[in-house]
C-alpha positions in Angstrom: 0.0 0.0 0.0 1.4 3.4 -1.0 1.9 5.9 1.8 0.2 9.3 1.6 2.7 12.0 0.7 3.8 14.2 3.6 2.3 17.2 2.0 -1.1 15.6 1.9 -0.9 14.6 5.6 0.2 18.2 6.5 -2.8 19.6 4.6 -5.2 17.3 6.4 -3.6 18.3 9.7 -3.8 22.0 8.9 -7.5 21.7 7.9 -8.3 19.8 11.1 -6.5 22.4 13.2 -8.2 25.2 11.4 -11.6 23.7 11.8 -10.9 23.1 15.5 -9.8 26.7 16.1 -12.8 28.0 14.2 -15.2 25.8 16.1 -13.7 26.9 19.4 -13.9 30.6 18.4 -17.6 30.2 17.4 -18.4 28.4 20.6 -16.6 30.9 22.8 -18.1 33.8 21.0 -21.7 32.5 21.5 -20.9 31.6 25.1 -19.8 35.2 25.9 -22.4 37.0 23.9 -25.7 35.1 23.5 -26.7 35.3 27.2 -26.2 39.1 27.2 -28.8 39.5 24.6 -31.3 39.3 27.5 -29.3 39.9 30.7 -27.0 42.8 31.6 -23.3 42.1 31.3 -22.0 42.1 34.9 -18.8 43.9 33.8 -16.6 44.6 30.8 -13.0 44.1 29.7 -12.4 47.8 30.0 -13.9 48.0 33.5 -11.8 45.1 34.7 -8.7 46.8 33.3 -9.6 50.2 34.8 -10.0 48.4 38.2 -6.7 46.4 38.0 -4.1 48.3 35.9 -5.9 51.6 35.0 -6.8 52.9 31.5 -5.2 55.7 29.5 -2.5 56.5 32.1 -4.9 56.6 35.0 -4.2 54.9 38.3 -6.2 51.7 38.9 -9.7 52.7 40.1 -10.4 52.1 43.8 -14.1 52.4 42.9 -15.9 51.9 39.6 -19.0 54.1 39.1 -21.5 52.3 37.0 -25.2 52.0 37.0 -27.2 49.8 34.6 -30.2 51.5 33.2 -32.7 49.8 31.0 -33.5 51.2 27.6 -37.0 52.3 28.7 -35.5 54.5 31.5 -33.0 56.3 29.3 -34.1 59.6 27.8 -34.5 59.2 24.1 -32.3 62.1 23.4 -29.3 60.2 24.9 -29.1 57.4 22.4 -29.9 59.9 19.7 -27.0 62.1 20.8 -24.6 59.2 20.8 -25.7 58.1 17.3 -25.3 61.7 16.0 -21.8 61.9 17.5 -20.4 58.5 16.9 -22.2 56.5 14.2 -25.0 58.1 12.1 -25.4 55.1 9.9 -25.9 52.8 13.0 -29.5 51.7 12.2 -28.6 50.6 8.7 -25.1 49.1 8.6 -24.0 45.6 9.6 -21.3 46.7 12.0 -18.9 48.5 9.6 -19.0 51.9 8.0 -16.9 51.2 4.9 -17.2 54.8 3.6 -15.6 56.0 6.9 -13.0 53.3 6.7 -12.1 54.3 3.2 -11.9 58.0 4.2 -9.5 57.2 7.1 -7.3 55.1 4.8 -7.2 57.9 2.2 -6.5 60.4 5.0 -9.5 62.5 3.9 -12.0 64.3 6.2 -15.2 62.3 6.6 -17.7 65.0 5.5 -16.9 67.2 8.4 -18.0 64.6 10.9 -15.8 64.6 14.0 -15.3 60.9 14.6 -13.2 57.9 13.5 -14.1 54.9 11.4 -15.2 52.7 14.3 -18.9 52.1 14.6 -20.9 51.8 17.8 -20.9 48.0 17.4 -17.1 47.9 16.9 -16.6 50.1 20.0 -18.9 47.9 22.0 -17.0 44.8 20.9 -13.7 46.4 22.0 -15.0 47.8 25.3 -16.9 44.6 26.3 -14.4 41.9 25.3 -11.0 43.3 24.4 -8.3 45.8 25.4 -7.1 49.3 24.4 -4.3 49.8 21.9 -3.7 49.1 18.2 -2.7 45.8 16.8 -3.8 43.5 14.0 -4.8 40.8 16.5 -7.0 43.1 18.5 -8.5 44.5 15.3 -9.2 41.1 13.9 -10.9 40.0 17.2 -12.9 43.2 17.3 -14.1 42.6 13.7 -15.1 39.0 14.5 -17.0 40.0 17.7 -18.6 42.9 15.7 -20.1 40.4 13.3 -21.2 38.1 16.1 -23.0 40.9 17.9 -24.7 42.2 14.7 -25.9 38.7 13.9 -27.4 37.7 17.3 -28.3 41.0 19.0 -30.9 43.4 17.7 -29.8 47.0 17.1 -31.6 48.4 20.1 -29.8 45.9 22.4 -26.4 46.7 20.9 -27.0 50.4 21.7 -28.5 49.7 25.1 -25.4 47.7 26.2 -23.1 50.3 24.6 -24.7 53.1 26.6 -24.3 51.1 29.8 -20.6 50.1 29.3 -19.0 53.0 27.4 -16.3 54.9 29.4 -16.9 58.6 30.4 -13.9 59.1 32.5 -11.2 57.1 34.2 -13.6 55.3 36.5 -17.0 56.3 35.3 -18.8 53.9 32.9 -22.2 54.1 31.4 -24.7 56.9 30.9 -26.5 56.2 34.2 -23.4 56.8 36.3 -22.2 59.7 34.2 -25.6 61.5 34.3 -25.8 61.2 38.1 -22.1 62.2 38.6 -21.9 65.2 36.2 -25.5 66.4 36.0 -26.9 65.3 39.4 -29.9 63.6 37.9 -31.0 60.3 36.4 -30.3 59.7 32.8 -34.0 59.6 32.1 -34.2 63.3 33.0 -31.5 64.7 30.7 -32.3 67.4 28.2 -31.2 67.4 24.6 -28.4 69.9 25.3 -27.2 67.8 28.3 -27.3 64.6 26.2 -25.2 66.4 23.5 -22.6 67.5 26.1 -22.5 64.0 27.5 -21.8 62.5 24.0 -19.1 65.2 23.4 -16.5 63.3 25.5 -16.8 60.0 23.7 -14.0 60.5 21.2 -11.6 60.6 24.1 -13.1 60.0 27.6 -9.7 59.8 29.2 -8.6 63.3 28.3 -12.0 65.1 28.1 -14.0 65.4 31.2 -17.6 66.5 31.9 -16.4 67.9 35.3 -14.7 70.8 33.4 -16.1 71.1 29.9 -13.7 72.8 27.5 -14.6 75.2 24.7 -13.9 72.4 22.3 -16.4 70.1 24.1 -19.1 72.8 24.1 -18.5 73.5 20.4 -18.7 69.8 19.7 -21.9 69.5 21.8 -23.5 72.3 19.6 -22.5 70.3 16.5 -24.0 67.1 18.0 -27.2 69.0 18.8 -27.4 70.2 15.2 -26.9 66.7 13.9 -29.6 65.4 16.2 -32.1 67.8 14.6 -30.8 67.0 11.1 -31.5 63.3 11.7 -35.1 64.1 12.5 -35.0 64.1 16.3 -36.0 61.1 18.4 -38.2 59.7 15.6 -34.9 58.5 14.1 -34.8 55.9 16.8 -37.9 54.2 15.5 -35.9 52.3 13.0 -34.0 50.4 15.7 
């Protein structure tokens, strides 16, 4: 009996290994994402890092300020402001804004919109499961988890979890805690102007702070408020 060539055996081994890794990745992704379609995530990767090693040059947090708030208890102007600031195509895309990505690659301004190429879903995948920094590995994992979230979570759930996990300062996470800490009121009571100011820190919550809003933040908040009106107001959220 003729023996199989070594190259053939190597190919079979490679395919088996690839299939095993892919199966593990799919199983792990579902394990760590499917339950949170219905229940609030108890923490996030960024919160754990803020507590243990600190984020963005901050010392580790002795106390994390976070308060989970259900979608129905969040003022509608808050998710609208976040969409206007961070991802105006959020209701219609599948996790990636390819026009924004192309603009960043070309080094061209993205129609005057002050944000990067990452969508809300991509930011959530990073905040919830990964780590800060730039590397091909992290970006690949972020892209994978973005696809997973878009496939198994409805848009409203993606936005709800994002609003409750996004960082607003070194130790403040989520719109509920940020609203109480910086506006002394529950997030359900925020005005459109306050929601726009809240969203103004999201490009860089480590350097920008709602405790001392800068002129740049106030100008950005005005731009966000204009975009909220241009999108059609809170009626825009009906598509979620």
